[in-house]
C-alpha positions as CSV (number, residue, x, y, z in Angstrom):
1,M,90.5,93.8,85.1
2,L,91.5,91.6,82.2
3,K,90.0,88.2,81.3
4,N,91.7,84.6,81.4
5,D,92.5,84.5,77.8
6,F,93.7,88.0,77.4
7,Q,96.8,88.1,75.3
8,P,99.3,90.7,76.8
9,E,100.5,93.6,74.8
10,Q,104.4,94.4,74.5
11,E,103.6,98.4,75.0
12,Y,101.8,97.8,78.5
13,A,103.0,96.7,82.0
14,Y,100.6,94.8,84.2
15,L,99.7,94.9,87.8
16,Y,98.7,91.4,89.5
17,G,97.7,90.6,93.0
18,N,94.7,89.0,95.2
19,L,92.4,92.1,96.2
20,K,89.5,90.0,98.3
21,V,86.6,91.9,99.9
22,E,83.6,91.0,101.8
23,K,80.6,93.1,101.3
24,N,77.9,93.6,103.7
25,S,75.0,96.2,103.1
26,S,71.6,96.4,104.6
27,Y,70.2,97.0,101.0
28,F,71.2,95.8,97.6
29,F,71.6,99.1,96.0
30,A,74.3,100.5,98.5
31,E,77.4,98.8,97.0
32,T,80.4,100.1,98.5
33,E,84.1,99.5,97.3
34,I,87.7,99.5,98.5
35,A,90.4,100.5,96.0
36,L,93.9,100.4,95.8
37,T,95.5,103.4,94.5
38,F,98.3,104.1,92.5
39,Q,99.8,107.5,91.5
40,R,101.8,108.0,88.5
41,L,104.7,110.3,89.0
42,Q,104.8,111.9,85.7
43,D,101.7,113.7,85.9
44,G,100.0,112.8,89.3
45,K,97.0,110.8,87.5
46,K,95.5,108.1,90.0
47,T,94.5,104.6,89.2
48,Y,92.2,102.6,91.3
49,I,92.0,99.0,91.5
50,S,88.7,97.9,93.1
51,F,88.7,94.7,95.3
52,D,86.5,92.1,94.4
53,S,84.4,89.4,96.1
54,K,83.9,86.8,93.3
55,S,87.3,87.1,91.8
56,P,90.1,88.6,93.9
57,L,92.9,87.2,91.7
58,M,93.4,89.8,89.1
59,V,95.5,91.7,86.5
60,V,95.1,95.3,84.8
61,K,97.3,97.0,82.3
62,I,99.0,100.2,83.0
63,K,100.9,102.7,80.7
64,P,104.8,102.1,81.5
65,D,106.1,104.7,83.8
66,G,106.9,105.8,87.4
67,Y,104.2,104.7,90.1
68,R,103.7,105.3,93.8
69,L,101.5,102.6,95.5
70,K,99.7,105.4,97.5
71,G,97.4,103.5,99.7
72,F,93.6,102.9,99.5
73,S,90.4,104.6,98.4
74,Y,86.9,104.2,99.7
75,L,83.9,104.2,97.3
76,D,80.3,104.8,98.7
77,H,77.6,103.3,96.8
78,Y,77.4,106.4,94.4
79,N,80.9,105.5,93.4
80,V,82.2,108.7,94.9
81,I,85.5,108.7,96.8
82,S,84.3,108.9,100.4
83,G,87.8,108.7,101.9
84,S,91.4,107.5,101.7
85,R,94.1,106.3,103.7
86,N,97.6,106.6,102.6
87,F,100.5,104.0,103.4
88,N,102.9,105.3,106.0
89,E,106.0,104.2,103.8
90,N,106.1,105.3,100.1
91,I,106.4,102.5,97.7
92,Y,108.1,103.5,94.4
93,F,108.4,101.5,91.2
94,V,109.2,102.1,87.5
95,A,106.7,99.9,85.5
96,E,108.4,98.5,82.3
97,P,106.8,97.2,79.0
98,Y,105.7,93.6,78.9
99,T,106.3,92.9,82.7
100,L,104.3,91.8,85.5
101,Y,104.3,93.8,88.9
102,Y,102.9,92.0,92.1
103,I,101.0,94.4,94.0
104,G,100.4,92.3,97.2
105,D,97.7,90.2,98.7
106,Y,94.9,92.0,100.4
107,D,91.8,90.9,102.6
108,G,88.9,93.8,103.2
109,Y,85.6,94.5,104.2
110,A,83.2,97.3,102.7
111,G,79.6,97.7,104.1
112,W,76.7,100.1,104.2
113,T,74.0,100.2,106.8
114,R,71.0,102.4,107.4
115,G,69.3,102.8,110.7
116,Y,66.3,104.4,111.8
117,M,67.9,107.9,112.0
118,S,71.2,107.1,110.6
119,E,73.3,105.6,107.7
120,S,76.8,104.6,107.8
121,W,79.9,103.2,105.3
122,N,82.5,100.9,106.8
123,F,85.4,100.2,105.3
124,E,88.4,98.1,106.6
125,V,91.5,96.6,105.3
126,K,91.9,93.2,107.3
127,S,95.2,92.2,106.1
128,M,98.0,93.0,103.7
129,K,100.6,90.4,102.9
130,D,103.3,89.6,100.5
131,N,102.6,86.1,99.0
132,Y,104.5,86.6,96.0
133,I,105.4,83.1,95.1
134,I,102.0,81.5,95.8
135,T,100.0,84.2,94.1
136,T,102.3,84.4,91.5
137,S,101.9,80.7,90.6
138,N,98.2,80.8,91.3
139,F,98.0,83.7,88.5
140,L,100.4,82.1,85.7
141,S,98.0,79.2,86.1
142,R,94.8,81.1,85.7
143,F,96.6,83.5,83.0
144,P,98.9,81.4,80.9
145,K,99.6,83.7,78.1
146,F,101.5,85.8,80.7
147,R,104.1,83.1,81.3
148,T,106.7,85.1,78.8
149,L,106.6,87.9,80.8
150,N,109.4,89.0,83.6
151,S,107.5,89.0,87.2
152,V,108.5,91.9,89.6
153,N,107.7,91.9,93.2
154,I,107.0,95.8,94.0
155,F,107.8,95.3,97.7
156,K,111.6,93.9,97.2
């Protein structure tokens, strides 16, 4: 995740959106995560963008290339992928240099509970929305140095 005053670099493309998560755990060390999963088409390499409870409006830089929005991955408190869920629809896009790509607005839940004889991880994506206009406006207010870049909605 990039900071508010980050200066965009012309050789990279940028993904942005709202990835909000509510976290709940019965133990302070048992952090769990939900991540949006992208796959680069050229080499199959995956990029994971974790949901955030404190600062859900985020931007990350990626190498220009063809990508597939694959789905969600769930990471346990050891930061190991404990499961994933692929989208039913394939969403492909080509990330061009010095361009912003809106990846959506998501609301999720991640939790870990431990009982007397059991423990369980709970992950859920409660909603996925296309709030392109509102999120783009909020994004450019928070990250003003990105105002010179073109913005693309990967869902259109």
